[in-house]
N, C-alpha and C positions, 0 to 999 in steps of 0.2 A: 620506140625511138629513144635515143640517148637524150638526156636533159639534165640541167642543173636545177635542183628542187629545193624549195623551202619546206621543211617538214614541220617546223613550228617557229613562231616569232621569238627571236632572241637577239639581244644586242651583241653584235659581232659574232653571231652564231654561224657555224660552218654550214655551207650549202652542200647537198648530197648529189653526187653524180650517179644517176640511176636511169631506170627505164620508165617512160610514161606512154600512154596511148597516143597514137597519131591523132591530131585534132580533127574534129568533124568539120565538113565543109558546108556552110550555109549558102543560100541562093545568091547572096550579094558578095560572097567571099572569093578570094583567091587563096589557093594553097601554095605556099612558098617553101622550096628547099633552101635552107639557110646556109650561106657561105661564111658570113661573118656577122658578129653582133658587137655593138658598142656598149661600153660600161659607163654608168652614170652614178653619181651620189644618190640619186633617187632610188636606185636598186638597193643600196645599203640601208637607206631610211625605211624602205618598205620591209626589208628583212628584219630590221630592228623593231618593227611594230609601230613606227611613228605615224603611219597613215591608216592604221587598221580601222579607225572609226569612220573614215570617209571613203576608203577604197575597198571594193567588195572582193577581197581575196581570202579564201579559206584554205589553210594548209591541208594536204600538200598542193603546192602550185609552183609553176615555173616562172622565174624572174626574167627580166630583160626587156628593154624599151627601144632598142635600136636594131635594125636588121637590114642586111643586103643579101639578096639571093635571086633565085630563078623561079618563076611561076611554073608549077607542074600541073595544076588543075584549076579550073574556074567554075564558079557556080552558074546556075541557069540564067541569072539576071545580069551577069557581068558582060559588058560590052567594050570597055576601054582597054582591057588587058587580055592577053592570050598566053597559053603555054609556051615557054621558051623566052618570054620577056625577062630581062634583067631589071630588077626593081630595088628600091629602098623605101623604108617607111619607119614611122613611129606608130605602132599599133595603139588603138584607143584604150583608155582606161577600162579595166574589167576584162580585157582580152590580150593582155601582154603575155610574154613568154618567149622571148627571142633566144634565150640560152637553151636551145634545143635544135634538133635536126630539121624540124618542120614547124611552120606556124600557119594558121588560117587567119586572114585579116579581111576586114571589109574593104572593098575596092576603093571606097572614098578616102581611105587613109594612105593609099599607096601611090607612088610616083615612079616613073621610069628612072633608072639609075643614070647619073651623068656619064656620058660616054667617055670622058677623059679621066675617070677615076677607076681605081681598082675596087674590087668588092670590099676590101678592108677599109679603104679610104671612104667609100660611100657609107659604110656602116657607122662611121664616126660622126656623120652629119645630122641625121633627122632630129633628135631631141634638142640638141644645142642650137641647130639652125632654126627650128620652129620657135624655140624660146626667144632667141634674139629677134626674129621677125615679129612675133606677137608683142614683144615689149616695144621695140623701136618703131615699127611701121604701123601696127594696128593700134596699140594703146597710146603710145607717145605721139604718133604722127610726126616723127622727127623729120625736119626738112633743112634744106640748104641754109647755112648761116647760123644755125643754132649750135649750142654747146652741150655736150653730153659727157658725163662721167660714168665710165664703165669699171666697176670694181673687179678685182681679180682677173686682170687682163690676160694672164698666161694660161688660165683654165679653159675648159671646154667651151663654155658659153662665151667667155671673154674674148678668146681668139677669133671666134666667129663674129661676135657683136662689133668688135673694133672695125673689122673689114666692112661689115654692112653699114655701119654708121658713116664711115668715110665715103662709101658709095652714095649715100644719101646726101652728102655734102656738108656734114656737120664737122665742127671742131671737136676732136676726141681727146679726152683726158682719161688716164687709167692708173690704177694702183697695181703694183707688182713688187716682187723682191728684187734685190740687186742682181741676182743671177739671170733674171729674165728681162732686164731693161732693153737689151738689143732686140730680143724676139718681138716685143710689143711695138717697138719702133718700126721694125720691118713690116709689121702688119698695117701700119699707118697711124699709130698713136701720135698726136701732136704734142701732148704734155704727159710726161711720165713721172708719177710720184712713187719713189722708192719708200715703201711703208716702213722699212727698217730704219730709215734715217729722217723721214719727213712726216709731218702730220697733214694729210690731204686737206682737212677742214680749215687749216690756217693758210694754205697756199692758194686754194681755188675759191672763186666766188662768181656770182652772176650766171650760174648755169641754168639751162632750161630743163634738163632731164638727168636723173641719176638711175642707173640700173644697179640695184644692190643684190648681191648673191652671198653676202657674208652675215656676220652675227648682228645681234641687236644693238651693240655699241656702235658699230659702223653705220647702222641704219640711222641712229639718232644723230651722229655727227654729220651725216649727209645732208641734214636739213640746213646746215650752215652754208652749204655750197650753192644751194638753189636760190634763185630770185623769186619774188612774188609771182604767182601764176605758174611756177615750175611744177614738174611732176617727179615724184619719188616712187619708183616702181620696184617692188621687191619680189624676188623669186624664191626667197628663203624664209619668208614669213615676217611678221605674223599674218595669218589669214584674216580677211576682213568679212563683214556681213555680205557684201556683194558676191564674194566667192562662195559663201555658204548657200546663198540663194541659187546661184548658177548650178551648184552641185546637187540641188534639191535636198539639202540636209534638213533634218527635223528641227523643230523649234528650239529644243534644248541646245543642239550643236550650234545653231545660229547665234544663240545668246552667248555661248562660250567664246565663239570667234569675235563677237562684238566686244566682249570684255578683254580678250587677248590683245586686240588691236586698238583698244580705246586710247591708250597713252600716246601712241605714235600718231593716231588720227587727230587727236586733240592738239598736239604740238604742231602738226603740219597745218591744221586749219588756222591756228593763231598766227601763222606766218604766211597765210594765203597760198599754201602749197597743197597740191593734191597728192595724197598717199593712196596707193592701191597695191594689192597682192595679185600676182599672176601665177597661175598654175597651168603650164602650157597644155594644149590639147592637140590631138592628132588632126592633121589637115593635109590631104594629098594635093589639093590645089595649090596651097602655099608652098609645099615642097617642090612642086613643079616649077614655080617661079624661082625658087632657090636653085634648082637645077640649071636654069637659064643663066644665072649669075656665075655659077661654077663653070659651066661650059664656055662662057665668055672670058674666063680667066680673071674675073673680078674678085672672086672669093676662092681661097684654096684651103683644103683641110690641113689642120695641124695635128700630127700624130706623135704621141709619146712613144708608144710601143705596141707591137702585135704579139699576143701570147696564145699558146695552144688552149683549146677548150678545157682541157684537164686542169689548167692553172687559173680557173675563174676565181676561186676563193682568194688566192694570192694576189690576183690583179685587183680585186675589190679592196683588199687591205691596202694596196699601194695607192689607189686613188683617194682613199680615206685620209691619207697623210697630207693631202693637199699639195703635194710636190710635183704632180704630173704636169707636163707642158702640153696642153691640148688634150687629145683623147687617147684612151687605152681601148684596144679592140681584141676580142677573142676570135680565133679563126677555127672554123669547123671543117672546111674543105680546102 
């Protein structure tokens, strides 16, 4: 089958369009013919080798963390899905590879595609949708009347998280560039900070939750926005000891992560703020709940562009610029 392949870890290294064997089907798996695959910065980071100590990929391997397609075969233990079902998913770590014609995924990672979305739109949702859900619903317990700051509101996670936070009844602030102010307002942002002209940490205060997806400087400044008892949740690091334990990493890596996050954890604790790092995980059940919100018209996908499969390298380079509005998707069929 055709696939986009990582032959070796290299920063901004070109991926190869080539042939790979069709994936083997396990008893709990569904084999999916891929129609579209979303691109994420996580793909670039894995290609660059940033996660090679904690994620078990040995080149050559296939990249890709978002998929929409059609079930073509099911394993002997599969009960919920059948051939012909239109699905979407974020396959679990260790079994990614959506930049290909087929993928085998554990049934537990998969949900039926929202009926009101195209395959391309559906492929834009799983990773960012699950990330936003796991930060705001699962980790933060965000509820009506609370205030949340969502950084990078026009990005993939940001555009989804703003809509989800509004649905949960929160007051939503976000940071974005001048060009994207109207976009984030249209998604429901109550307070918009144009980072080109304003310093968010001087404008905002008394917030309950911050979702950080940006650099360490932004992470540090975000402490100033939160009230005592607030939660600072970062999806861009630094990883913390809890994450290391959840991943089952060895003692040495646990100590490395303890050291990397020591500064921000100490500063947060001194202000009675809880810092945590979240690395989203596959979850078909949560994705099914997201499907309900999409079918009800509560959340809509924000698409920047759809590109042909052959343009995957160029598309990854584009999202690395940080200028995309919402998601970029590659189309296979």
